[in-house]
PyMOL Python script that loads the backbone (N, CA, C, O; Angstrom):
from pymol import cmd

cmd.read_pdbstr("""\
ATOM      1  N   GLU A   1     -39.655 -40.211  58.296  1.00  0.00           N
ATOM      2  CA  GLU A   1     -39.510 -40.477  56.869  1.00  0.00           C
ATOM      3  C   GLU A   1     -40.656 -39.867  56.080  1.00  0.00           C
ATOM      4  O   GLU A   1     -40.444 -39.331  54.992  1.00  0.00           O
ATOM      5  N   ALA A   2     -41.863 -39.941  56.616  1.00  0.00           N
ATOM      6  CA  ALA A   2     -43.022 -39.430  55.885  1.00  0.00           C
ATOM      7  C   ALA A   2     -42.926 -37.929  55.640  1.00  0.00           C
ATOM      8  O   ALA A   2     -43.259 -37.462  54.551  1.00  0.00           O
ATOM      9  N   VAL A   3     -42.479 -37.171  56.627  1.00  0.00           N
ATOM     10  CA  VAL A   3     -42.418 -35.716  56.489  1.00  0.00           C
ATOM     11  C   VAL A   3     -41.399 -35.285  55.433  1.00  0.00           C
ATOM     12  O   VAL A   3     -41.503 -34.188  54.885  1.00  0.00           O
ATOM     13  N   LYS A   4     -40.431 -36.127  55.149  1.00  0.00           N
ATOM     14  CA  LYS A   4     -39.440 -35.836  54.119  1.00  0.00           C
ATOM     15  C   LYS A   4     -40.036 -35.947  52.713  1.00  0.00           C
ATOM     16  O   LYS A   4     -39.485 -35.394  51.761  1.00  0.00           O
ATOM     17  N   LYS A   5     -41.139 -36.645  52.582  1.00  0.00           N
ATOM     18  CA  LYS A   5     -41.703 -36.947  51.268  1.00  0.00           C
ATOM     19  C   LYS A   5     -42.886 -36.065  50.877  1.00  0.00           C
ATOM     20  O   LYS A   5     -43.397 -36.172  49.763  1.00  0.00           O
ATOM     21  N   VAL A   6     -43.323 -35.193  51.788  1.00  0.00           N
ATOM     22  CA  VAL A   6     -44.495 -34.358  51.522  1.00  0.00           C
ATOM     23  C   VAL A   6     -44.232 -32.918  51.947  1.00  0.00           C
ATOM     24  O   VAL A   6     -43.314 -32.643  52.719  1.00  0.00           O
ATOM     25  N   ASP A   7     -45.048 -32.007  51.435  1.00  0.00           N
ATOM     26  CA  ASP A   7     -44.931 -30.609  51.843  1.00  0.00           C
ATOM     27  C   ASP A   7     -45.483 -30.379  53.247  1.00  0.00           C
ATOM     28  O   ASP A   7     -44.952 -29.575  54.014  1.00  0.00           O
ATOM     29  N   HIS A   8     -46.548 -31.094  53.565  1.00  0.00           N
ATOM     30  CA  HIS A   8     -47.168 -30.970  54.887  1.00  0.00           C
ATOM     31  C   HIS A   8     -47.735 -32.327  55.285  1.00  0.00           C
ATOM     32  O   HIS A   8     -48.404 -32.987  54.491  1.00  0.00           O
ATOM     33  N   LEU A   9     -47.464 -32.732  56.506  1.00  0.00           N
ATOM     34  CA  LEU A   9     -47.900 -34.040  56.989  1.00  0.00           C
ATOM     35  C   LEU A   9     -48.956 -33.875  58.067  1.00  0.00           C
ATOM     36  O   LEU A   9     -48.744 -33.172  59.054  1.00  0.00           O
ATOM     37  N   LEU A  10     -50.092 -34.525  57.874  1.00  0.00           N
ATOM     38  CA  LEU A  10     -51.142 -34.583  58.888  1.00  0.00           C
ATOM     39  C   LEU A  10     -51.013 -35.910  59.625  1.00  0.00           C
ATOM     40  O   LEU A  10     -51.010 -36.973  59.006  1.00  0.00           O
ATOM     41  N   VAL A  11     -50.906 -35.843  60.948  1.00  0.00           N
ATOM     42  CA  VAL A  11     -50.817 -37.044  61.773  1.00  0.00           C
ATOM     43  C   VAL A  11     -52.089 -37.108  62.606  1.00  0.00           C
ATOM     44  O   VAL A  11     -52.329 -36.251  63.457  1.00  0.00           O
ATOM     45  N   PHE A  12     -52.897 -38.125  62.356  1.00  0.00           N
ATOM     46  CA  PHE A  12     -54.133 -38.310  63.109  1.00  0.00           C
ATOM     47  C   PHE A  12     -53.880 -39.291  64.244  1.00  0.00           C
ATOM     48  O   PHE A  12     -53.380 -40.394  64.025  1.00  0.00           O
ATOM     49  N   VAL A  13     -54.230 -38.881  65.452  1.00  0.00           N
ATOM     50  CA  VAL A  13     -54.018 -39.695  66.639  1.00  0.00           C
ATOM     51  C   VAL A  13     -55.373 -40.208  67.111  1.00  0.00           C
ATOM     52  O   VAL A  13     -56.312 -39.437  67.310  1.00  0.00           O
ATOM     53  N   LEU A  14     -55.456 -41.508  67.283  1.00  0.00           N
ATOM     54  CA  LEU A  14     -56.704 -42.127  67.717  1.00  0.00           C
ATOM     55  C   LEU A  14     -57.216 -41.459  68.986  1.00  0.00           C
ATOM     56  O   LEU A  14     -56.482 -41.335  69.967  1.00  0.00           O
ATOM     57  N   SER A  15     -58.474 -41.030  68.969  1.00  0.00           N
ATOM     58  CA  SER A  15     -59.025 -40.304  70.109  1.00  0.00           C
ATOM     59  C   SER A  15     -59.824 -41.181  71.068  1.00  0.00           C
ATOM     60  O   SER A  15     -60.248 -40.712  72.124  1.00  0.00           O
ATOM     61  N   GLU A  16     -60.031 -42.431  70.719  1.00  0.00           N
ATOM     62  CA  GLU A  16     -60.755 -43.330  71.612  1.00  0.00           C
ATOM     63  C   GLU A  16     -59.849 -43.838  72.727  1.00  0.00           C
ATOM     64  O   GLU A  16     -58.659 -44.070  72.509  1.00  0.00           O
ATOM     65  N   ASP A  17     -60.399 -44.007  73.893  1.00  0.00           N
ATOM     66  CA  ASP A  17     -59.639 -44.513  75.033  1.00  0.00           C
ATOM     67  C   ASP A  17     -59.744 -46.022  75.131  1.00  0.00           C
ATOM     68  O   ASP A  17     -60.372 -46.550  76.049  1.00  0.00           O
ATOM     69  N   LEU A  18     -59.131 -46.713  74.187  1.00  0.00           N
ATOM     70  CA  LEU A  18     -59.165 -48.173  74.187  1.00  0.00           C
ATOM     71  C   LEU A  18     -57.767 -48.783  74.233  1.00  0.00           C
ATOM     72  O   LEU A  18     -57.593 -49.965  73.936  1.00  0.00           O
ATOM     73  N   SER A  19     -56.774 -47.982  74.604  1.00  0.00           N
ATOM     74  CA  SER A  19     -55.424 -48.517  74.643  1.00  0.00           C
ATOM     75  C   SER A  19     -54.788 -48.236  76.000  1.00  0.00           C
ATOM     76  O   SER A  19     -55.439 -47.735  76.916  1.00  0.00           O
ATOM     77  N   THR A  20     -53.524 -48.563  76.110  1.00  0.00           N
ATOM     78  CA  THR A  20     -52.784 -48.379  77.354  1.00  0.00           C
ATOM     79  C   THR A  20     -52.725 -46.919  77.767  1.00  0.00           C
ATOM     80  O   THR A  20     -52.821 -46.600  78.952  1.00  0.00           O
ATOM     81  N   PHE A  21     -52.568 -46.025  76.787  1.00  0.00           N
ATOM     82  CA  PHE A  21     -52.468 -44.597  77.069  1.00  0.00           C
ATOM     83  C   PHE A  21     -53.803 -43.910  76.803  1.00  0.00           C
ATOM     84  O   PHE A  21     -54.411 -44.135  75.756  1.00  0.00           O
ATOM     85  N   PRO A  22     -54.271 -43.074  77.735  1.00  0.00           N
ATOM     86  CA  PRO A  22     -55.503 -42.308  77.479  1.00  0.00           C
ATOM     87  C   PRO A  22     -55.316 -41.394  76.266  1.00  0.00           C
ATOM     88  O   PRO A  22     -54.193 -41.017  75.933  1.00  0.00           O
ATOM     89  N   ALA A  23     -56.405 -41.048  75.621  1.00  0.00           N
ATOM     90  CA  ALA A  23     -56.361 -40.258  74.391  1.00  0.00           C
ATOM     91  C   ALA A  23     -55.627 -38.933  74.570  1.00  0.00           C
ATOM     92  O   ALA A  23     -54.831 -38.553  73.711  1.00  0.00           O
ATOM     93  N   ASP A  24     -55.877 -38.229  75.661  1.00  0.00           N
ATOM     94  CA  ASP A  24     -55.217 -36.930  75.848  1.00  0.00           C
ATOM     95  C   ASP A  24     -53.711 -37.081  76.029  1.00  0.00           C
ATOM     96  O   ASP A  24     -52.944 -36.245  75.551  1.00  0.00           O
ATOM     97  N   VAL A  25     -53.283 -38.134  76.713  1.00  0.00           N
ATOM     98  CA  VAL A  25     -51.856 -38.404  76.891  1.00  0.00           C
ATOM     99  C   VAL A  25     -51.227 -38.793  75.556  1.00  0.00           C
ATOM    100  O   VAL A  25     -50.143 -38.324  75.210  1.00  0.00           O
ATOM    101  N   ARG A  26     -51.914 -39.652  74.813  1.00  0.00           N
ATOM    102  CA  ARG A  26     -51.418 -40.095  73.504  1.00  0.00           C
ATOM    103  C   ARG A  26     -51.244 -38.903  72.552  1.00  0.00           C
ATOM    104  O   ARG A  26     -50.229 -38.798  71.863  1.00  0.00           O
ATOM    105  N   LEU A  27     -52.234 -38.014  72.521  1.00  0.00           N
ATOM    106  CA  LEU A  27     -52.157 -36.838  71.660  1.00  0.00           C
ATOM    107  C   LEU A  27     -50.972 -35.956  72.059  1.00  0.00           C
ATOM    108  O   LEU A  27     -50.221 -35.490  71.202  1.00  0.00           O
ATOM    109  N   LYS A  28     -50.812 -35.733  73.355  1.00  0.00           N
ATOM    110  CA  LYS A  28     -49.705 -34.901  73.842  1.00  0.00           C
ATOM    111  C   LYS A  28     -48.354 -35.535  73.516  1.00  0.00           C
ATOM    112  O   LYS A  28     -47.420 -34.833  73.128  1.00  0.00           O
ATOM    113  N   LEU A  29     -48.243 -36.839  73.669  1.00  0.00           N
ATOM    114  CA  LEU A  29     -46.990 -37.534  73.351  1.00  0.00           C
ATOM    115  C   LEU A  29     -46.618 -37.357  71.875  1.00  0.00           C
ATOM    116  O   LEU A  29     -45.460 -37.100  71.544  1.00  0.00           O
ATOM    117  N   VAL A  30     -47.603 -37.498  71.004  1.00  0.00           N
ATOM    118  CA  VAL A  30     -47.339 -37.353  69.568  1.00  0.00           C
ATOM    119  C   VAL A  30     -47.005 -35.896  69.236  1.00  0.00           C
ATOM    120  O   VAL A  30     -46.102 -35.635  68.441  1.00  0.00           O
ATOM    121  N   GLN A  31     -47.721 -34.954  69.835  1.00  0.00           N
ATOM    122  CA  GLN A  31     -47.415 -33.537  69.598  1.00  0.00           C
ATOM    123  C   GLN A  31     -45.992 -33.201  70.044  1.00  0.00           C
ATOM    124  O   GLN A  31     -45.250 -32.533  69.324  1.00  0.00           O
ATOM    125  N   GLU A  32     -45.620 -33.666  71.230  1.00  0.00           N
ATOM    126  CA  GLU A  32     -44.269 -33.402  71.735  1.00  0.00           C
ATOM    127  C   GLU A  32     -43.213 -34.128  70.898  1.00  0.00           C
ATOM    128  O   GLU A  32     -42.129 -33.596  70.658  1.00  0.00           O
ATOM    129  N   GLY A  33     -43.534 -35.327  70.462  1.00  0.00           N
ATOM    130  CA  GLY A  33     -42.583 -36.118  69.686  1.00  0.00           C
ATOM    131  C   GLY A  33     -42.361 -35.622  68.270  1.00  0.00           C
ATOM    132  O   GLY A  33     -41.383 -35.991  67.621  1.00  0.00           O
ATOM    133  N   THR A  34     -43.270 -34.784  67.792  1.00  0.00           N
ATOM    134  CA  THR A  34     -43.132 -34.251  66.431  1.00  0.00           C
ATOM    135  C   THR A  34     -42.896 -32.739  66.414  1.00  0.00           C
ATOM    136  O   THR A  34     -42.798 -32.143  65.342  1.00  0.00           O
ATOM    137  N   SER A  35     -42.804 -32.123  67.578  1.00  0.00           N
ATOM    138  CA  SER A  35     -42.703 -30.661  67.660  1.00  0.00           C
ATOM    139  C   SER A  35     -41.444 -30.112  66.976  1.00  0.00           C
ATOM    140  O   SER A  35     -41.431 -28.954  66.560  1.00  0.00           O
ATOM    141  N   HIS A  36     -40.424 -30.899  66.859  1.00  0.00           N
ATOM    142  CA  HIS A  36     -39.182 -30.453  66.213  1.00  0.00           C
ATOM    143  C   HIS A  36     -39.238 -30.541  64.686  1.00  0.00           C
ATOM    144  O   HIS A  36     -38.322 -30.086  64.001  1.00  0.00           O
ATOM    145  N   LEU A  37     -40.296 -31.116  64.165  1.00  0.00           N
ATOM    146  CA  LEU A  37     -40.426 -31.298  62.717  1.00  0.00           C
ATOM    147  C   LEU A  37     -41.248 -30.175  62.101  1.00  0.00           C
ATOM    148  O   LEU A  37     -42.346 -29.872  62.568  1.00  0.00           O
ATOM    149  N   ASP A  38     -40.718 -29.564  61.062  1.00  0.00           N
ATOM    150  CA  ASP A  38     -41.473 -28.540  60.327  1.00  0.00           C
ATOM    151  C   ASP A  38     -42.487 -29.213  59.409  1.00  0.00           C
ATOM    152  O   ASP A  38     -42.217 -30.278  58.853  1.00  0.00           O
ATOM    153  N   GLY A  39     -43.639 -28.598  59.253  1.00  0.00           N
ATOM    154  CA  GLY A  39     -44.634 -29.099  58.309  1.00  0.00           C
ATOM    155  C   GLY A  39     -45.428 -30.286  58.809  1.00  0.00           C
ATOM    156  O   GLY A  39     -45.911 -31.090  58.012  1.00  0.00           O
ATOM    157  N   VAL A  40     -45.570 -30.407  60.128  1.00  0.00           N
ATOM    158  CA  VAL A  40     -46.346 -31.511  60.704  1.00  0.00           C
ATOM    159  C   VAL A  40     -47.478 -30.928  61.538  1.00  0.00           C
ATOM    160  O   VAL A  40     -47.255 -30.065  62.387  1.00  0.00           O
ATOM    161  N   THR A  41     -48.687 -31.401  61.290  1.00  0.00           N
ATOM    162  CA  THR A  41     -49.851 -31.038  62.096  1.00  0.00           C
ATOM    163  C   THR A  41     -50.402 -32.302  62.720  1.00  0.00           C
ATOM    164  O   THR A  41     -50.678 -33.278  62.022  1.00  0.00           O
ATOM    165  N   VAL A  42     -50.564 -32.286  64.037  1.00  0.00           N
ATOM    166  CA  VAL A  42     -51.104 -33.432  64.775  1.00  0.00           C
ATOM    167  C   VAL A  42     -52.550 -33.123  65.132  1.00  0.00           C
ATOM    168  O   VAL A  42     -52.850 -32.078  65.709  1.00  0.00           O
ATOM    169  N   ILE A  43     -53.441 -34.046  64.782  1.00  0.00           N
ATOM    170  CA  ILE A  43     -54.882 -33.850  64.948  1.00  0.00           C
ATOM    171  C   ILE A  43     -55.496 -35.079  65.610  1.00  0.00           C
ATOM    172  O   ILE A  43     -55.122 -36.213  65.311  1.00  0.00           O
ATOM    173  N   SER A  44     -56.431 -34.840  66.502  1.00  0.00           N
ATOM    174  CA  SER A  44     -57.197 -35.932  67.087  1.00  0.00           C
ATOM    175  C   SER A  44     -58.114 -36.527  66.022  1.00  0.00           C
ATOM    176  O   SER A  44     -58.699 -35.789  65.229  1.00  0.00           O
ATOM    177  N   SER A  45     -58.242 -37.844  65.997  1.00  0.00           N
ATOM    178  CA  SER A  45     -59.025 -38.494  64.944  1.00  0.00           C
ATOM    179  C   SER A  45     -60.527 -38.243  65.063  1.00  0.00           C
ATOM    180  O   SER A  45     -61.254 -38.369  64.078  1.00  0.00           O
ATOM    181  N   GLY A  46     -60.993 -37.892  66.251  1.00  0.00           N
ATOM    182  CA  GLY A  46     -62.423 -37.709  66.441  1.00  0.00           C
ATOM    183  C   GLY A  46     -63.140 -39.049  66.490  1.00  0.00           C
ATOM    184  O   GLY A  46     -62.513 -40.097  66.335  1.00  0.00           O
ATOM    185  N   PRO A  47     -64.442 -39.021  66.702  1.00  0.00           N
ATOM    186  CA  PRO A  47     -65.182 -40.266  66.912  1.00  0.00           C
ATOM    187  C   PRO A  47     -65.504 -41.061  65.653  1.00  0.00           C
ATOM    188  O   PRO A  47     -65.921 -42.215  65.754  1.00  0.00           O
ATOM    189  N   TYR A  48     -65.322 -40.482  64.473  1.00  0.00           N
ATOM    190  CA  TYR A  48     -65.763 -41.191  63.277  1.00  0.00           C
ATOM    191  C   TYR A  48     -64.667 -41.553  62.301  1.00  0.00           C
ATOM    192  O   TYR A  48     -64.879 -42.422  61.454  1.00  0.00           O
ATOM    193  N   MET A  49     -63.513 -40.932  62.378  1.00  0.00           N
ATOM    194  CA  MET A  49     -62.459 -41.243  61.414  1.00  0.00           C
ATOM    195  C   MET A  49     -62.032 -42.704  61.544  1.00  0.00           C
ATOM    196  O   MET A  49     -62.129 -43.477  60.591  1.00  0.00           O
ATOM    197  N   VAL A  50     -61.571 -43.061  62.704  1.00  0.00           N
ATOM    198  CA  VAL A  50     -61.279 -44.463  63.039  1.00  0.00           C
ATOM    199  C   VAL A  50     -61.733 -44.630  64.475  1.00  0.00           C
ATOM    200  O   VAL A  50     -61.189 -43.997  65.380  1.00  0.00           O
ATOM    201  N   SER A  51     -62.720 -45.471  64.686  1.00  0.00           N
ATOM    202  CA  SER A  51     -63.214 -45.713  66.041  1.00  0.00           C
ATOM    203  C   SER A  51     -63.877 -47.080  66.085  1.00  0.00           C
ATOM    204  O   SER A  51     -64.119 -47.709  65.055  1.00  0.00           O
ATOM    205  N   SER A  52     -64.158 -47.517  67.281  1.00  0.00           N
ATOM    206  CA  SER A  52     -64.840 -48.806  67.406  1.00  0.00           C
ATOM    207  C   SER A  52     -66.253 -48.728  66.852  1.00  0.00           C
ATOM    208  O   SER A  52     -66.847 -49.756  66.527  1.00  0.00           O
ATOM    209  N   ALA A  53     -66.803 -47.511  66.738  1.00  0.00           N
ATOM    210  CA  ALA A  53     -68.138 -47.346  66.158  1.00  0.00           C
ATOM    211  C   ALA A  53     -68.122 -47.534  64.645  1.00  0.00           C
ATOM    212  O   ALA A  53     -69.064 -48.090  64.079  1.00  0.00           O
ATOM    213  N   THR A  54     -67.063 -47.078  63.991  1.00  0.00           N
ATOM    214  CA  THR A  54     -67.010 -47.154  62.538  1.00  0.00           C
ATOM    215  C   THR A  54     -66.335 -48.414  62.018  1.00  0.00           C
ATOM    216  O   THR A  54     -66.725 -48.945  60.978  1.00  0.00           O
ATOM    217  N   PHE A  55     -65.325 -48.897  62.738  1.00  0.00           N
ATOM    218  CA  PHE A  55     -64.590 -50.095  62.323  1.00  0.00           C
ATOM    219  C   PHE A  55     -64.352 -50.997  63.533  1.00  0.00           C
ATOM    220  O   PHE A  55     -63.221 -51.101  64.006  1.00  0.00           O
ATOM    221  N   PRO A  56     -65.386 -51.641  64.035  1.00  0.00           N
ATOM    222  CA  PRO A  56     -65.245 -52.402  65.277  1.00  0.00           C
ATOM    223  C   PRO A  56     -64.178 -53.501  65.228  1.00  0.00           C
ATOM    224  O   PRO A  56     -63.465 -53.700  66.211  1.00  0.00           O
ATOM    225  N   SER A  57     -64.058 -54.206  64.126  1.00  0.00           N
ATOM    226  CA  SER A  57     -63.087 -55.299  64.085  1.00  0.00           C
ATOM    227  C   SER A  57     -61.647 -54.794  63.986  1.00  0.00           C
ATOM    228  O   SER A  57     -60.706 -55.559  64.197  1.00  0.00           O
ATOM    229  N   TYR A  58     -61.477 -53.537  63.672  1.00  0.00           N
ATOM    230  CA  TYR A  58     -60.140 -52.931  63.611  1.00  0.00           C
ATOM    231  C   TYR A  58     -59.463 -53.003  64.980  1.00  0.00           C
ATOM    232  O   TYR A  58     -58.236 -53.074  65.062  1.00  0.00           O
ATOM    233  N   PHE A  59     -60.251 -52.986  66.044  1.00  0.00           N
ATOM    234  CA  PHE A  59     -59.724 -52.945  67.392  1.00  0.00           C
ATOM    235  C   PHE A  59     -59.581 -54.324  68.030  1.00  0.00           C
ATOM    236  O   PHE A  59     -59.161 -54.426  69.183  1.00  0.00           O
ATOM    237  N   LEU A  60     -59.918 -55.368  67.310  1.00  0.00           N
ATOM    238  CA  LEU A  60     -59.788 -56.724  67.833  1.00  0.00           C
ATOM    239  C   LEU A  60     -58.388 -57.251  67.577  1.00  0.00           C
ATOM    240  O   LEU A  60     -57.837 -57.055  66.494  1.00  0.00           O
ATOM    241  N   GLU A  61     -57.806 -57.924  68.573  1.00  0.00           N
ATOM    242  CA  GLU A  61     -56.474 -58.477  68.399  1.00  0.00           C
ATOM    243  C   GLU A  61     -56.491 -59.731  67.535  1.00  0.00           C
ATOM    244  O   GLU A  61     -55.531 -59.997  66.811  1.00  0.00           O
ATOM    245  N   GLU A  62     -57.552 -60.489  67.602  1.00  0.00           N
ATOM    246  CA  GLU A  62     -57.627 -61.706  66.797  1.00  0.00           C
ATOM    247  C   GLU A  62     -58.089 -61.367  65.384  1.00  0.00           C
ATOM    248  O   GLU A  62     -58.643 -60.293  65.152  1.00  0.00           O
ATOM    249  N   GLY A  63     -57.870 -62.256  64.463  1.00  0.00           N
ATOM    250  CA  GLY A  63     -58.334 -62.059  63.089  1.00  0.00           C
ATOM    251  C   GLY A  63     -57.526 -61.025  62.335  1.00  0.00           C
ATOM    252  O   GLY A  63     -58.073 -60.020  61.879  1.00  0.00           O
ATOM    253  N   HIS A  64     -56.243 -61.257  62.198  1.00  0.00           N
ATOM    254  CA  HIS A  64     -55.363 -60.296  61.543  1.00  0.00           C
ATOM    255  C   HIS A  64     -55.835 -59.928  60.136  1.00  0.00           C
ATOM    256  O   HIS A  64     -55.605 -58.805  59.687  1.00  0.00           O
ATOM    257  N   ASP A  65     -56.481 -60.838  59.445  1.00  0.00           N
ATOM    258  CA  ASP A  65     -56.966 -60.528  58.102  1.00  0.00           C
ATOM    259  C   ASP A  65     -57.994 -59.405  58.138  1.00  0.00           C
ATOM    260  O   ASP A  65     -57.999 -58.542  57.260  1.00  0.00           O
ATOM    261  N   ARG A  66     -58.859 -59.407  59.139  1.00  0.00           N
ATOM    262  CA  ARG A  66     -59.862 -58.352  59.267  1.00  0.00           C
ATOM    263  C   ARG A  66     -59.198 -57.007  59.512  1.00  0.00           C
ATOM    264  O   ARG A  66     -59.619 -55.991  58.958  1.00  0.00           O
ATOM    265  N   VAL A  67     -58.172 -57.000  60.333  1.00  0.00           N
ATOM    266  CA  VAL A  67     -57.465 -55.755  60.611  1.00  0.00           C
ATOM    267  C   VAL A  67     -56.819 -55.219  59.336  1.00  0.00           C
ATOM    268  O   VAL A  67     -56.875 -54.018  59.071  1.00  0.00           O
ATOM    269  N   LYS A  68     -56.214 -56.091  58.555  1.00  0.00           N
ATOM    270  CA  LYS A  68     -55.583 -55.666  57.307  1.00  0.00           C
ATOM    271  C   LYS A  68     -56.614 -55.060  56.364  1.00  0.00           C
ATOM    272  O   LYS A  68     -56.377 -54.008  55.770  1.00  0.00           O
ATOM    273  N   VAL A  69     -57.744 -55.717  56.228  1.00  0.00           N
ATOM    274  CA  VAL A  69     -58.795 -55.219  55.339  1.00  0.00           C
ATOM    275  C   VAL A  69     -59.292 -53.855  55.794  1.00  0.00           C
ATOM    276  O   VAL A  69     -59.457 -52.948  54.979  1.00  0.00           O
ATOM    277  N   HIS A  70     -59.533 -53.706  57.100  1.00  0.00           N
ATOM    278  CA  HIS A  70     -60.026 -52.429  57.603  1.00  0.00           C
ATOM    279  C   HIS A  70     -58.971 -51.326  57.506  1.00  0.00           C
ATOM    280  O   HIS A  70     -59.307 -50.169  57.257  1.00  0.00           O
ATOM    281  N   THR A  71     -57.720 -51.672  57.698  1.00  0.00           N
ATOM    282  CA  THR A  71     -56.650 -50.684  57.560  1.00  0.00           C
ATOM    283  C   THR A  71     -56.576 -50.181  56.128  1.00  0.00           C
ATOM    284  O   THR A  71     -56.435 -48.981  55.889  1.00  0.00           O
ATOM    285  N   GLU A  72     -56.672 -51.097  55.182  1.00  0.00           N
ATOM    286  CA  GLU A  72     -56.675 -50.704  53.776  1.00  0.00           C
ATOM    287  C   GLU A  72     -57.892 -49.831  53.459  1.00  0.00           C
ATOM    288  O   GLU A  72     -57.788 -48.861  52.708  1.00  0.00           O
ATOM    289  N   LEU A  73     -59.037 -50.180  54.031  1.00  0.00           N
ATOM    290  CA  LEU A  73     -60.250 -49.386  53.837  1.00  0.00           C
ATOM    291  C   LEU A  73     -60.070 -47.983  54.411  1.00  0.00           C
ATOM    292  O   LEU A  73     -60.448 -46.998  53.777  1.00  0.00           O
ATOM    293  N   ASP A  74     -59.492 -47.889  55.612  1.00  0.00           N
ATOM    294  CA  ASP A  74     -59.224 -46.587  56.226  1.00  0.00           C
ATOM    295  C   ASP A  74     -58.373 -45.727  55.303  1.00  0.00           C
ATOM    296  O   ASP A  74     -58.673 -44.552  55.094  1.00  0.00           O
ATOM    297  N   ALA A  75     -57.328 -46.301  54.758  1.00  0.00           N
ATOM    298  CA  ALA A  75     -56.423 -45.560  53.876  1.00  0.00           C
ATOM    299  C   ALA A  75     -57.151 -45.088  52.618  1.00  0.00           C
ATOM    300  O   ALA A  75     -56.958 -43.954  52.178  1.00  0.00           O
ATOM    301  N   LYS A  76     -57.974 -45.940  52.047  1.00  0.00           N
ATOM    302  CA  LYS A  76     -58.711 -45.566  50.846  1.00  0.00           C
ATOM    303  C   LYS A  76     -59.720 -44.457  51.130  1.00  0.00           C
ATOM    304  O   LYS A  76     -59.844 -43.513  50.351  1.00  0.00           O
ATOM    305  N   VAL A  77     -60.440 -44.572  52.246  1.00  0.00           N
ATOM    306  CA  VAL A  77     -61.413 -43.543  52.614  1.00  0.00           C
ATOM    307  C   VAL A  77     -60.694 -42.221  52.839  1.00  0.00           C
ATOM    308  O   VAL A  77     -61.150 -41.175  52.376  1.00  0.00           O
ATOM    309  N   PHE A  78     -59.568 -42.267  53.552  1.00  0.00           N
ATOM    310  CA  PHE A  78     -58.814 -41.042  53.793  1.00  0.00           C
ATOM    311  C   PHE A  78     -58.350 -40.424  52.478  1.00  0.00           C
ATOM    312  O   PHE A  78     -58.524 -39.226  52.258  1.00  0.00           O
ATOM    313  N   ALA A  79     -57.772 -41.224  51.622  1.00  0.00           N
ATOM    314  CA  ALA A  79     -57.233 -40.716  50.350  1.00  0.00           C
ATOM    315  C   ALA A  79     -58.314 -40.115  49.467  1.00  0.00           C
ATOM    316  O   ALA A  79     -58.105 -39.078  48.838  1.00  0.00           O
ATOM    317  N   ARG A  80     -59.463 -40.762  49.421  1.00  0.00           N
ATOM    318  CA  ARG A  80     -60.519 -40.341  48.496  1.00  0.00           C
ATOM    319  C   ARG A  80     -61.457 -39.282  49.071  1.00  0.00           C
ATOM    320  O   ARG A  80     -62.013 -38.476  48.326  1.00  0.00           O
ATOM    321  N   ARG A  81     -61.635 -39.280  50.390  1.00  0.00           N
ATOM    322  CA  ARG A  81     -62.649 -38.392  50.979  1.00  0.00           C
ATOM    323  C   ARG A  81     -62.070 -37.265  51.816  1.00  0.00           C
ATOM    324  O   ARG A  81     -62.698 -36.213  51.938  1.00  0.00           O
ATOM    325  N   ILE A  82     -60.894 -37.452  52.396  1.00  0.00           N
ATOM    326  CA  ILE A  82     -60.350 -36.429  53.289  1.00  0.00           C
ATOM    327  C   ILE A  82     -59.198 -35.694  52.619  1.00  0.00           C
ATOM    328  O   ILE A  82     -59.259 -34.475  52.452  1.00  0.00           O
ATOM    329  N   ALA A  83     -58.164 -36.406  52.238  1.00  0.00           N
ATOM    330  CA  ALA A  83     -56.973 -35.766  51.649  1.00  0.00           C
ATOM    331  C   ALA A  83     -57.303 -35.059  50.354  1.00  0.00           C
ATOM    332  O   ALA A  83     -56.749 -33.999  50.063  1.00  0.00           O
ATOM    333  N   GLU A  84     -58.193 -35.630  49.583  1.00  0.00           N
ATOM    334  CA  GLU A  84     -58.566 -35.051  48.294  1.00  0.00           C
ATOM    335  C   GLU A  84     -59.222 -33.676  48.460  1.00  0.00           C
ATOM    336  O   GLU A  84     -59.156 -32.837  47.561  1.00  0.00           O
ATOM    337  N   ASN A  85     -59.853 -33.454  49.611  1.00  0.00           N
ATOM    338  CA  ASN A  85     -60.589 -32.212  49.845  1.00  0.00           C
ATOM    339  C   ASN A  85     -59.830 -31.200  50.687  1.00  0.00           C
ATOM    340  O   ASN A  85     -60.405 -30.189  51.091  1.00  0.00           O
ATOM    341  N   THR A  86     -58.549 -31.444  50.963  1.00  0.00           N
ATOM    342  CA  THR A  86     -57.796 -30.496  51.794  1.00  0.00           C
ATOM    343  C   THR A  86     -56.864 -29.674  50.964  1.00  0.00           C
ATOM    344  O   THR A  86     -56.150 -28.824  51.497  1.00  0.00           O
TER     345      THR A  86
END
""", "prot")
cmd.dss("prot")
cmd.show_as("cartoon", "prot")
cmd.util.cbc("prot")
cmd.orient("prot")
């Protein structure tokens, strides 16, 4: 749905190995899963975009309110600092 609404879609895949799938496998899965879509670029998030170093409570399962706040913060930082400069 997102790719239908924009000229070009950037998909950032979490690069930290803190989930069921290792980062390299996760990146490959997303690349393969979006390869049929025109105008999509899949990028590794790197260590600072979203990581346990920058947003530690984002990765905690408990405290859903904290996750919501950090997710909103991530979106605002991306919109104002990354997307604005591309």
